[in-house]
N, CA, C and O atoms as CSV, one atom per row, in Angstrom:
chain,resi,resn,atom,element,x,y,z
A,1,MET,N,N,17.346,-50.783,11.300
A,1,MET,CA,C,17.575,-51.038,12.766
A,1,MET,C,C,19.226,-50.599,12.746
A,1,MET,O,O,20.293,-51.154,12.483
A,2,SER,N,N,18.842,-49.480,13.114
A,2,SER,CA,C,20.777,-49.608,13.766
A,2,SER,C,C,20.459,-49.494,15.071
A,2,SER,O,O,19.377,-49.376,15.646
A,3,GLY,N,N,22.134,-49.574,15.632
A,3,GLY,CA,C,22.764,-49.704,16.410
A,3,GLY,C,C,22.597,-51.507,16.867
A,3,GLY,O,O,22.778,-51.963,17.996
A,4,GLY,N,N,22.322,-52.055,15.995
A,4,GLY,CA,C,22.539,-53.749,16.210
A,4,GLY,C,C,21.282,-54.128,16.819
A,4,GLY,O,O,21.284,-55.288,17.232
A,5,ALA,N,N,20.337,-53.557,16.972
A,5,ALA,CA,C,18.811,-54.201,17.720
A,5,ALA,C,C,18.392,-54.989,16.826
A,5,ALA,O,O,18.197,-54.763,15.632
A,6,ALA,N,N,18.183,-56.403,17.716
A,6,ALA,CA,C,17.525,-57.303,17.117
A,6,ALA,C,C,16.071,-56.716,16.003
A,6,ALA,O,O,15.547,-55.645,16.308
A,7,ALA,N,N,15.595,-57.405,14.915
A,7,ALA,CA,C,13.918,-57.034,14.770
A,7,ALA,C,C,13.427,-58.394,15.608
A,7,ALA,O,O,13.991,-59.402,16.034
A,8,PRO,N,N,12.096,-57.880,15.610
A,8,PRO,CA,C,11.241,-58.776,16.455
A,8,PRO,C,C,10.711,-60.241,15.463
A,8,PRO,O,O,10.654,-60.329,14.237
A,9,ALA,N,N,10.359,-61.323,16.558
A,9,ALA,CA,C,10.196,-62.434,15.494
A,9,ALA,C,C,9.095,-62.273,14.835
A,9,ALA,O,O,8.818,-63.288,14.196
A,10,ALA,N,N,8.242,-61.315,14.700
A,10,ALA,CA,C,6.751,-61.368,14.058
A,10,ALA,C,C,6.815,-60.155,13.047
A,10,ALA,O,O,5.831,-59.817,12.389
A,11,VAL,N,N,8.135,-59.476,12.964
A,11,VAL,CA,C,8.310,-58.534,11.660
A,11,VAL,C,C,9.804,-59.355,10.476
A,11,VAL,O,O,10.820,-59.916,10.885
A,12,ALA,N,N,9.547,-59.210,9.583
A,12,ALA,CA,C,10.367,-59.814,9.072
A,12,ALA,C,C,11.509,-58.390,8.434
A,12,ALA,O,O,11.291,-57.199,8.656
A,13,ALA,N,N,12.754,-58.969,7.592
A,13,ALA,CA,C,13.450,-57.908,6.941
A,13,ALA,C,C,13.050,-56.804,6.701
A,13,ALA,O,O,13.334,-55.735,7.240
A,14,ALA,N,N,11.987,-57.167,5.408
A,14,ALA,CA,C,11.200,-56.231,5.057
A,14,ALA,C,C,10.080,-54.935,5.325
A,14,ALA,O,O,9.528,-54.013,4.726
A,15,GLY,N,N,10.203,-55.792,7.131
A,15,GLY,CA,C,8.947,-54.278,7.966
A,15,GLY,C,C,7.721,-55.002,7.987
A,15,GLY,O,O,6.716,-54.534,8.523
A,16,VAL,N,N,7.750,-56.399,7.295
A,16,VAL,CA,C,5.968,-56.658,6.906
A,16,VAL,C,C,5.958,-57.531,8.215
A,16,VAL,O,O,6.815,-58.338,8.575
A,17,PRO,N,N,4.678,-57.145,8.900
A,17,PRO,CA,C,4.096,-58.089,9.982
A,17,PRO,C,C,3.554,-59.021,9.221
A,17,PRO,O,O,2.908,-58.757,8.207
A,18,LEU,N,N,3.841,-60.555,9.786
A,18,LEU,CA,C,2.988,-61.909,9.308
A,18,LEU,C,C,1.330,-61.861,9.533
A,18,LEU,O,O,0.580,-62.613,8.910
A,19,VAL,N,N,0.948,-61.064,10.321
A,19,VAL,CA,C,-0.379,-60.596,9.773
A,19,VAL,C,C,-0.865,-60.302,9.292
A,19,VAL,O,O,-2.006,-60.733,9.461
A,20,ASP,N,N,-0.725,-59.407,8.296
A,20,ASP,CA,C,-0.761,-58.598,6.937
A,20,ASP,C,C,-0.645,-60.089,5.647
A,20,ASP,O,O,-1.167,-60.288,4.550
A,21,PHE,N,N,0.196,-60.771,6.409
A,21,PHE,CA,C,0.142,-61.659,5.049
A,21,PHE,C,C,-0.620,-62.901,5.047
A,21,PHE,O,O,-0.625,-63.734,4.141
A,22,LEU,N,N,-1.383,-62.957,6.346
A,22,LEU,CA,C,-1.985,-63.945,6.734
A,22,LEU,C,C,-3.114,-63.188,6.106
A,22,LEU,O,O,-3.734,-63.791,5.230
A,23,ALA,N,N,-3.591,-61.625,6.485
A,23,ALA,CA,C,-4.437,-61.469,6.496
A,23,ALA,C,C,-5.245,-61.505,4.771
A,23,ALA,O,O,-6.430,-61.727,4.520
A,24,VAL,N,N,-3.812,-61.122,3.543
A,24,VAL,CA,C,-3.828,-61.012,2.636
A,24,VAL,C,C,-4.630,-62.806,2.106
A,24,VAL,O,O,-5.484,-63.124,1.279
A,25,ALA,N,N,-3.974,-63.406,2.877
A,25,ALA,CA,C,-4.222,-64.952,2.592
A,25,ALA,C,C,-5.794,-65.645,2.433
A,25,ALA,O,O,-6.390,-66.438,1.704
A,26,ALA,N,N,-6.065,-64.666,3.791
A,26,ALA,CA,C,-7.686,-64.630,4.330
A,26,ALA,C,C,-8.444,-64.430,3.135
A,26,ALA,O,O,-9.179,-65.318,2.701
A,27,ALA,N,N,-8.283,-63.066,2.448
A,27,ALA,CA,C,-8.609,-63.035,1.534
A,27,ALA,C,C,-9.058,-63.474,0.449
A,27,ALA,O,O,-10.254,-63.589,0.179
A,28,LEU,N,N,-7.997,-63.793,-0.360
A,28,LEU,CA,C,-7.638,-64.787,-1.201
A,28,LEU,C,C,-8.413,-66.444,-0.973
A,28,LEU,O,O,-8.855,-67.281,-1.760
A,29,PHE,N,N,-8.330,-66.389,0.065
A,29,PHE,CA,C,-8.992,-67.769,-0.210
A,29,PHE,C,C,-10.361,-67.443,0.037
A,29,PHE,O,O,-11.082,-67.630,-0.943
A,30,CYS,N,N,-10.926,-67.014,1.053
A,30,CYS,CA,C,-12.413,-66.510,0.955
A,30,CYS,C,C,-12.878,-65.909,-0.685
A,30,CYS,O,O,-13.861,-66.324,-1.298
A,31,ILE,N,N,-12.070,-65.020,-1.109
A,31,ILE,CA,C,-12.741,-64.983,-2.777
A,31,ILE,C,C,-12.737,-66.295,-3.690
A,31,ILE,O,O,-13.573,-66.802,-4.438
A,32,GLY,N,N,-11.369,-66.641,-3.285
A,32,GLY,CA,C,-11.969,-67.857,-3.871
A,32,GLY,C,C,-12.693,-69.045,-3.583
A,32,GLY,O,O,-13.006,-69.674,-4.594
A,33,LEU,N,N,-13.069,-69.561,-2.445
A,33,LEU,CA,C,-14.575,-69.943,-1.938
A,33,LEU,C,C,-15.450,-69.776,-2.467
A,33,LEU,O,O,-16.222,-70.630,-2.904
A,34,PHE,N,N,-15.554,-68.215,-2.574
A,34,PHE,CA,C,-16.820,-67.500,-2.681
A,34,PHE,C,C,-17.222,-67.928,-4.539
A,34,PHE,O,O,-18.392,-68.209,-4.802
A,35,THR,N,N,-16.208,-67.932,-5.626
A,35,THR,CA,C,-15.726,-68.001,-6.735
A,35,THR,C,C,-16.478,-69.765,-6.654
A,35,THR,O,O,-17.517,-70.407,-6.806
A,36,ALA,N,N,-15.613,-69.821,-6.440
A,36,ALA,CA,C,-15.942,-71.821,-6.534
A,36,ALA,C,C,-17.354,-72.326,-6.331
A,36,ALA,O,O,-17.764,-73.359,-6.858
A,37,LEU,N,N,-18.013,-71.619,-5.613
A,37,LEU,CA,C,-19.129,-72.575,-5.086
A,37,LEU,C,C,-20.331,-71.244,-5.534
A,37,LEU,O,O,-21.496,-71.391,-5.165
A,38,ARG,N,N,-20.030,-70.293,-6.139
A,38,ARG,CA,C,-21.264,-69.800,-6.333
A,38,ARG,C,C,-21.627,-69.460,-7.872
A,38,ARG,O,O,-22.619,-68.914,-8.354
A,39,ARG,N,N,-20.320,-70.046,-8.532
A,39,ARG,CA,C,-20.450,-69.786,-9.898
A,39,ARG,C,C,-20.914,-71.341,-10.874
A,39,ARG,O,O,-20.780,-72.444,-10.344
A,40,SER,N,N,-21.344,-71.224,-12.025
A,40,SER,CA,C,-21.647,-72.697,-12.751
A,40,SER,C,C,-20.785,-72.904,-13.445
A,40,SER,O,O,-20.668,-74.095,-13.736
A,41,ASN,N,N,-19.716,-71.904,-14.091
A,41,ASN,CA,C,-18.910,-72.186,-15.121
A,41,ASN,C,C,-18.133,-72.789,-14.790
A,41,ASN,O,O,-18.094,-72.895,-13.564
A,42,ALA,N,N,-17.270,-73.397,-15.415
A,42,ALA,CA,C,-16.213,-74.507,-14.987
A,42,ALA,C,C,-14.972,-73.860,-15.010
A,42,ALA,O,O,-14.187,-74.075,-14.086
A,43,ILE,N,N,-14.628,-72.987,-16.059
A,43,ILE,CA,C,-13.907,-72.603,-15.482
A,43,ILE,C,C,-13.637,-71.216,-14.973
A,43,ILE,O,O,-12.522,-70.695,-14.979
A,44,MET,N,N,-14.891,-70.579,-14.470
A,44,MET,CA,C,-14.367,-69.860,-12.937
A,44,MET,C,C,-14.356,-70.682,-11.974
A,44,MET,O,O,-13.912,-70.369,-10.869
A,45,ILE,N,N,-14.905,-72.007,-12.282
A,45,ILE,CA,C,-14.668,-72.578,-10.613
A,45,ILE,C,C,-13.216,-72.936,-10.208
A,45,ILE,O,O,-12.601,-72.931,-9.141
A,46,LEU,N,N,-12.913,-73.254,-11.515
A,46,LEU,CA,C,-11.176,-73.674,-12.009
A,46,LEU,C,C,-10.777,-72.389,-11.483
A,46,LEU,O,O,-10.711,-72.537,-10.262
A,47,MET,N,N,-10.511,-71.334,-11.759
A,47,MET,CA,C,-10.301,-70.029,-11.267
A,47,MET,C,C,-10.353,-69.657,-9.443
A,47,MET,O,O,-9.489,-69.231,-8.676
A,48,GLY,N,N,-11.455,-69.961,-9.292
A,48,GLY,CA,C,-11.431,-70.052,-7.692
A,48,GLY,C,C,-10.760,-70.550,-6.924
A,48,GLY,O,O,-10.301,-70.024,-5.910
A,49,ILE,N,N,-10.489,-72.482,-7.592
A,49,ILE,CA,C,-9.925,-72.948,-6.970
A,49,ILE,C,C,-8.419,-72.449,-7.183
A,49,ILE,O,O,-7.843,-72.452,-6.095
A,50,GLU,N,N,-7.684,-72.068,-8.113
A,50,GLU,CA,C,-6.487,-71.454,-8.298
A,50,GLU,C,C,-6.502,-70.520,-6.877
A,50,GLU,O,O,-5.953,-70.687,-5.788
A,51,LEU,N,N,-7.116,-69.786,-7.243
A,51,LEU,CA,C,-6.861,-68.771,-6.131
A,51,LEU,C,C,-7.147,-68.852,-4.691
A,51,LEU,O,O,-6.908,-67.897,-3.952
A,52,MET,N,N,-7.957,-70.626,-4.005
A,52,MET,CA,C,-7.520,-70.729,-3.060
A,52,MET,C,C,-6.081,-71.671,-2.718
A,52,MET,O,O,-5.598,-71.712,-1.586
A,53,LEU,N,N,-5.699,-72.154,-3.493
A,53,LEU,CA,C,-4.235,-72.340,-3.776
A,53,LEU,C,C,-3.171,-71.408,-3.602
A,53,LEU,O,O,-2.028,-71.755,-3.305
A,54,ASN,N,N,-3.418,-70.595,-3.727
A,54,ASN,CA,C,-2.413,-69.248,-4.092
A,54,ASN,C,C,-2.504,-69.152,-2.538
A,54,ASN,O,O,-1.591,-69.735,-1.953
A,55,ALA,N,N,-3.409,-68.541,-1.776
A,55,ALA,CA,C,-3.878,-68.071,-0.491
A,55,ALA,C,C,-3.020,-69.428,0.012
A,55,ALA,O,O,-1.916,-69.122,0.463
A,56,VAL,N,N,-3.196,-70.288,0.018
A,56,VAL,CA,C,-2.173,-71.535,0.568
A,56,VAL,C,C,-0.943,-71.604,0.395
A,56,VAL,O,O,-0.227,-72.114,1.257
A,57,ASN,N,N,-0.313,-70.971,-1.065
A,57,ASN,CA,C,1.276,-70.410,-0.855
A,57,ASN,C,C,1.469,-69.553,-0.198
A,57,ASN,O,O,2.439,-69.654,0.553
A,58,VAL,N,N,0.749,-68.453,-0.159
A,58,VAL,CA,C,1.603,-67.216,0.485
A,58,VAL,C,C,1.408,-67.807,2.566
A,58,VAL,O,O,2.042,-67.400,3.540
A,59,ASN,N,N,0.760,-68.410,2.517
A,59,ASN,CA,C,0.743,-69.158,3.903
A,59,ASN,C,C,1.841,-69.567,4.165
A,59,ASN,O,O,2.440,-69.245,5.192
A,60,LEU,N,N,2.513,-70.719,2.861
A,60,LEU,CA,C,3.309,-71.644,3.059
A,60,LEU,C,C,4.557,-70.577,3.318
A,60,LEU,O,O,5.191,-70.554,4.373
A,61,VAL,N,N,4.808,-69.702,2.197
A,61,VAL,CA,C,5.946,-68.795,2.306
A,61,VAL,C,C,6.122,-67.748,3.329
A,61,VAL,O,O,7.174,-67.209,3.674
A,62,ALA,N,N,4.923,-67.548,3.760
A,62,ALA,CA,C,5.164,-66.378,5.043
A,62,ALA,C,C,5.606,-67.012,6.251
A,62,ALA,O,O,6.499,-66.593,6.988
A,63,PHE,N,N,4.778,-68.265,6.435
A,63,PHE,CA,C,5.494,-69.031,7.423
A,63,PHE,C,C,6.638,-69.505,7.622
A,63,PHE,O,O,7.149,-69.803,8.702
A,64,SER,N,N,7.258,-69.622,6.111
A,64,SER,CA,C,8.427,-70.461,5.922
A,64,SER,C,C,9.684,-69.172,5.803
A,64,SER,O,O,10.886,-69.398,5.665
A,65,ARG,N,N,8.959,-67.620,5.910
A,65,ARG,CA,C,10.099,-67.020,6.483
A,65,ARG,C,C,10.015,-66.327,7.693
A,65,ARG,O,O,10.892,-65.499,7.935
A,66,TYR,N,N,8.937,-66.555,8.654
A,66,TYR,CA,C,9.406,-66.248,9.788
A,66,TYR,C,C,9.284,-66.918,10.926
A,66,TYR,O,O,8.803,-66.516,11.985
A,67,LEU,N,N,9.833,-68.170,10.617
A,67,LEU,CA,C,10.015,-69.085,11.502
A,67,LEU,C,C,11.008,-70.134,10.766
A,67,LEU,O,O,10.950,-71.120,10.031
A,68,PRO,N,N,11.816,-69.430,11.323
A,68,PRO,CA,C,13.547,-69.625,10.589
A,68,PRO,C,C,14.304,-71.781,10.876
A,68,PRO,O,O,15.126,-72.478,10.282
A,69,GLN,N,N,13.494,-71.956,11.937
A,69,GLN,CA,C,14.085,-73.355,12.498
A,69,GLN,C,C,13.432,-74.166,11.561
A,69,GLN,O,O,14.163,-75.107,11.252
A,70,ASN,N,N,11.993,-74.188,10.791
A,70,ASN,CA,C,11.572,-74.970,9.322
A,70,ASN,C,C,12.124,-75.030,8.729
A,70,ASN,O,O,12.113,-76.168,8.262
A,71,GLY,N,N,13.408,-73.876,7.896
A,71,GLY,CA,C,14.379,-73.908,7.273
A,71,GLY,C,C,13.323,-73.386,6.040
A,71,GLY,O,O,12.545,-72.434,6.110
A,72,ASP,N,N,13.575,-74.461,4.701
A,72,ASP,CA,C,12.463,-74.098,3.535
A,72,ASP,C,C,11.646,-74.981,3.234
A,72,ASP,O,O,11.472,-75.176,2.031
A,73,ARG,N,N,11.081,-75.583,3.961
A,73,ARG,CA,C,9.887,-76.595,3.680
A,73,ARG,C,C,8.705,-75.758,3.197
A,73,ARG,O,O,7.919,-76.113,2.319
A,74,GLY,N,N,8.671,-74.677,3.830
A,74,GLY,CA,C,7.523,-73.814,3.200
A,74,GLY,C,C,7.499,-73.227,2.031
A,74,GLY,O,O,6.494,-72.788,1.472
A,75,GLN,N,N,8.534,-73.205,1.661
A,75,GLN,CA,C,9.175,-72.920,0.404
A,75,GLN,C,C,8.695,-74.118,-0.925
A,75,GLN,O,O,7.934,-74.178,-1.891
A,76,ALA,N,N,9.617,-74.876,-0.270
A,76,ALA,CA,C,9.283,-76.499,-0.908
A,76,ALA,C,C,7.976,-77.024,-0.983
A,76,ALA,O,O,7.656,-77.534,-2.057
A,77,PHE,N,N,7.049,-77.002,0.057
A,77,PHE,CA,C,6.050,-77.088,-0.150
A,77,PHE,C,C,5.006,-76.047,-1.106
A,77,PHE,O,O,3.943,-76.396,-1.619
A,78,ALA,N,N,5.551,-74.880,-1.167
A,78,ALA,CA,C,4.615,-73.909,-2.133
A,78,ALA,C,C,5.077,-74.987,-3.315
A,78,ALA,O,O,4.357,-75.956,-3.557
A,79,ALA,N,N,6.217,-74.780,-3.974
A,79,ALA,CA,C,6.442,-75.077,-5.166
A,79,ALA,C,C,5.707,-76.493,-5.487
A,79,ALA,O,O,5.356,-76.656,-6.656
A,80,PHE,N,N,5.512,-77.263,-4.794
A,80,PHE,CA,C,4.674,-78.820,-4.776
A,80,PHE,C,C,3.248,-78.515,-5.359
A,80,PHE,O,O,2.773,-78.883,-6.434
A,81,VAL,N,N,2.554,-77.558,-4.130
A,81,VAL,CA,C,1.582,-77.075,-4.614
A,81,VAL,C,C,0.977,-76.756,-6.115
A,81,VAL,O,O,-0.012,-77.213,-6.688
A,82,LEU,N,N,2.353,-75.407,-6.683
A,82,LEU,CA,C,1.976,-74.608,-7.602
A,82,LEU,C,C,2.247,-76.079,-8.890
A,82,LEU,O,O,1.461,-75.917,-9.824
A,83,ALA,N,N,2.885,-77.002,-9.029
A,83,ALA,CA,C,3.363,-77.849,-9.645
A,83,ALA,C,C,1.566,-78.938,-9.176
A,83,ALA,O,O,1.026,-79.071,-10.274
A,84,VAL,N,N,1.078,-79.306,-8.596
A,84,VAL,CA,C,-0.207,-79.692,-8.415
A,84,VAL,C,C,-1.396,-78.795,-8.593
A,84,VAL,O,O,-2.523,-79.186,-8.288
A,85,ALA,N,N,-1.178,-77.650,-9.060
A,85,ALA,CA,C,-2.262,-76.465,-8.894
A,85,ALA,C,C,-2.038,-76.514,-10.483
A,85,ALA,O,O,-3.103,-76.611,-11.093
A,86,ALA,N,N,-0.700,-76.461,-11.425
A,86,ALA,CA,C,-0.622,-76.897,-13.066
A,86,ALA,C,C,-1.288,-77.880,-13.458
A,86,ALA,O,O,-2.214,-77.576,-14.211
A,87,ALA,N,N,-1.152,-79.101,-13.200
A,87,ALA,CA,C,-1.854,-80.035,-13.542
A,87,ALA,C,C,-3.218,-80.617,-13.752
A,87,ALA,O,O,-3.730,-81.405,-14.548
A,88,GLU,N,N,-3.772,-79.593,-12.248
A,88,GLU,CA,C,-5.241,-79.153,-12.246
A,88,GLU,C,C,-5.900,-78.283,-13.058
A,88,GLU,O,O,-7.046,-78.292,-13.509
A,89,ALA,N,N,-4.928,-77.482,-13.175
A,89,ALA,CA,C,-5.627,-76.367,-14.448
A,89,ALA,C,C,-5.356,-77.133,-15.694
A,89,ALA,O,O,-6.139,-76.705,-16.542
A,90,ALA,N,N,-4.608,-78.065,-16.191
A,90,ALA,CA,C,-4.121,-78.572,-17.004
A,90,ALA,C,C,-5.628,-79.901,-17.319
A,90,ALA,O,O,-6.163,-80.056,-18.416
A,91,VAL,N,N,-5.850,-80.358,-16.556
A,91,VAL,CA,C,-6.911,-81.793,-16.388
A,91,VAL,C,C,-8.193,-80.722,-16.543
A,91,VAL,O,O,-9.083,-81.002,-17.347
A,92,GLY,N,N,-8.238,-79.959,-16.056
A,92,GLY,CA,C,-9.710,-79.301,-15.820
A,92,GLY,C,C,-9.738,-78.351,-17.532
A,92,GLY,O,O,-10.610,-78.516,-18.384
A,93,LEU,N,N,-8.992,-77.753,-17.607
A,93,LEU,CA,C,-8.951,-77.287,-19.506
A,93,LEU,C,C,-8.939,-78.354,-20.010
A,93,LEU,O,O,-9.945,-78.235,-20.709
A,94,ALA,N,N,-8.537,-79.437,-20.227
A,94,ALA,CA,C,-8.977,-80.274,-21.191
A,94,ALA,C,C,-10.376,-80.969,-20.916
A,94,ALA,O,O,-10.865,-81.578,-21.867
A,95,LEU,N,N,-10.784,-80.955,-20.213
A,95,LEU,CA,C,-12.239,-81.491,-19.826
A,95,LEU,C,C,-13.178,-80.610,-19.847
A,95,LEU,O,O,-14.354,-80.885,-20.084
A,96,ALA,N,N,-12.839,-79.726,-19.656
A,96,ALA,CA,C,-13.857,-78.322,-20.408
A,96,ALA,C,C,-13.724,-78.253,-21.679
A,96,ALA,O,O,-14.851,-78.234,-22.174
A,97,ILE,N,N,-13.035,-78.212,-22.353
A,97,ILE,CA,C,-13.095,-78.337,-23.813
A,97,ILE,C,C,-13.846,-79.418,-24.252
A,97,ILE,O,O,-14.908,-79.229,-24.845
A,98,ILE,N,N,-13.511,-80.284,-24.077
A,98,ILE,CA,C,-14.074,-81.722,-24.298
A,98,ILE,C,C,-16.133,-81.522,-23.985
A,98,ILE,O,O,-17.172,-81.707,-24.618
A,99,VAL,N,N,-15.868,-81.230,-23.146
A,99,VAL,CA,C,-17.349,-80.949,-22.730
A,99,VAL,C,C,-18.311,-79.795,-23.365
A,99,VAL,O,O,-19.534,-79.897,-23.464
A,100,SER,N,N,-17.303,-78.362,-23.893
A,100,SER,CA,C,-17.666,-78.043,-24.426
A,100,SER,C,C,-18.105,-77.943,-25.688
A,100,SER,O,O,-19.043,-77.233,-26.050
A,101,ARG,N,N,-16.903,-79.216,-26.930
A,101,ARG,CA,C,-17.061,-78.982,-27.929
A,101,ARG,C,C,-18.699,-80.005,-27.932
A,101,ARG,O,O,-19.655,-79.713,-28.650
A,102,ARG,N,N,-18.669,-81.277,-26.892
A,102,ARG,CA,C,-19.703,-82.035,-26.925
A,102,ARG,C,C,-21.530,-81.074,-27.112
A,102,ARG,O,O,-22.459,-81.091,-27.919
A,103,ARG,N,N,-21.191,-80.357,-25.816
A,103,ARG,CA,C,-22.127,-79.567,-25.152
A,103,ARG,C,C,-22.258,-78.172,-25.814
A,103,ARG,O,O,-23.308,-77.603,-25.518
A,104,GLY,N,N,-21.680,-77.697,-26.394
A,104,GLY,CA,C,-21.885,-76.109,-26.634
A,104,GLY,C,C,-21.587,-75.152,-25.942
A,104,GLY,O,O,-21.469,-74.002,-26.367
A,105,GLY,N,N,-21.372,-75.639,-24.382
A,105,GLY,CA,C,-21.339,-75.045,-23.182
A,105,GLY,C,C,-20.291,-75.470,-22.293
A,105,GLY,O,O,-19.511,-76.389,-22.539
A,106,ILE,N,N,-20.299,-74.955,-21.527
A,106,ILE,CA,C,-19.328,-75.738,-20.184
A,106,ILE,C,C,-20.368,-75.449,-18.756
A,106,ILE,O,O,-19.924,-75.410,-17.609
A,107,ASP,N,N,-21.484,-75.307,-19.038
A,107,ASP,CA,C,-22.603,-75.114,-17.356
A,107,ASP,C,C,-22.376,-76.320,-16.808
A,107,ASP,O,O,-22.596,-77.434,-17.282
A,108,VAL,N,N,-21.939,-76.024,-15.819
A,108,VAL,CA,C,-21.985,-77.223,-14.905
A,108,VAL,C,C,-22.773,-77.801,-14.403
A,108,VAL,O,O,-22.555,-78.979,-14.119
A,109,GLU,N,N,-23.913,-77.236,-14.119
A,109,GLU,CA,C,-25.401,-77.715,-14.184
A,109,GLU,C,C,-25.466,-78.684,-14.965
A,109,GLU,O,O,-25.163,-79.845,-14.690
A,110,GLY,N,N,-25.955,-78.183,-16.219
A,110,GLY,CA,C,-25.834,-79.145,-17.205
A,110,GLY,C,C,-25.327,-80.188,-17.755
A,110,GLY,O,O,-26.114,-80.733,-18.529
A,111,ILE,N,N,-24.265,-80.709,-17.657
A,111,ILE,CA,C,-23.308,-81.801,-17.442
A,111,ILE,C,C,-24.015,-82.974,-16.758
A,111,ILE,O,O,-24.181,-82.921,-15.539
A,112,ASP,N,N,-24.391,-83.901,-17.375
A,112,ASP,CA,C,-24.543,-85.414,-17.576
A,112,ASP,C,C,-24.077,-86.061,-18.459
A,112,ASP,O,O,-25.038,-86.615,-18.992
A,113,LEU,N,N,-23.394,-86.274,-18.837
A,113,LEU,CA,C,-22.801,-87.143,-20.080
A,113,LEU,C,C,-22.375,-88.635,-19.269
A,113,LEU,O,O,-22.655,-89.801,-19.548
A,114,MET,N,N,-21.694,-88.124,-18.316
A,114,MET,CA,C,-21.659,-89.580,-17.587
A,114,MET,C,C,-22.977,-90.719,-16.668
A,114,MET,O,O,-22.805,-91.714,-15.964
A,115,LYS,N,N,-24.183,-90.028,-17.077
A,115,LYS,CA,C,-25.189,-90.735,-16.602
A,115,LYS,C,C,-25.535,-91.875,-17.916
A,115,LYS,O,O,-25.286,-91.586,-19.086
A,116,GLY,N,N,-25.970,-92.820,-17.618
A,116,GLY,CA,C,-25.881,-93.986,-18.114
A,116,GLY,C,C,-27.215,-94.625,-18.714
A,116,GLY,O,O,-27.191,-95.752,-19.208
């Protein structure tokens, strides 16, 4: 943009409109939701949840970039979501390993170890 013209509010310095980021995030969230709801394998369910969390991160960072009055709050929240996702993945993987060792598989439909 030459001549000192200001960029529109909905287009960042890279020239990518906000709606494109929102469309990618919506597609990621839908794929993650479908994966989490349709699979019976615990690892695949965790991967679907991770996709949904990444879609939220894309939204947070995009809105942080396009709404400058919020400063870097979106990026800070995205870092927090990444930390929570890492903890969720570690705990979920540990549970999947324990169930796999005891039952021989990690099919969610057949897990009834906590029934008395």
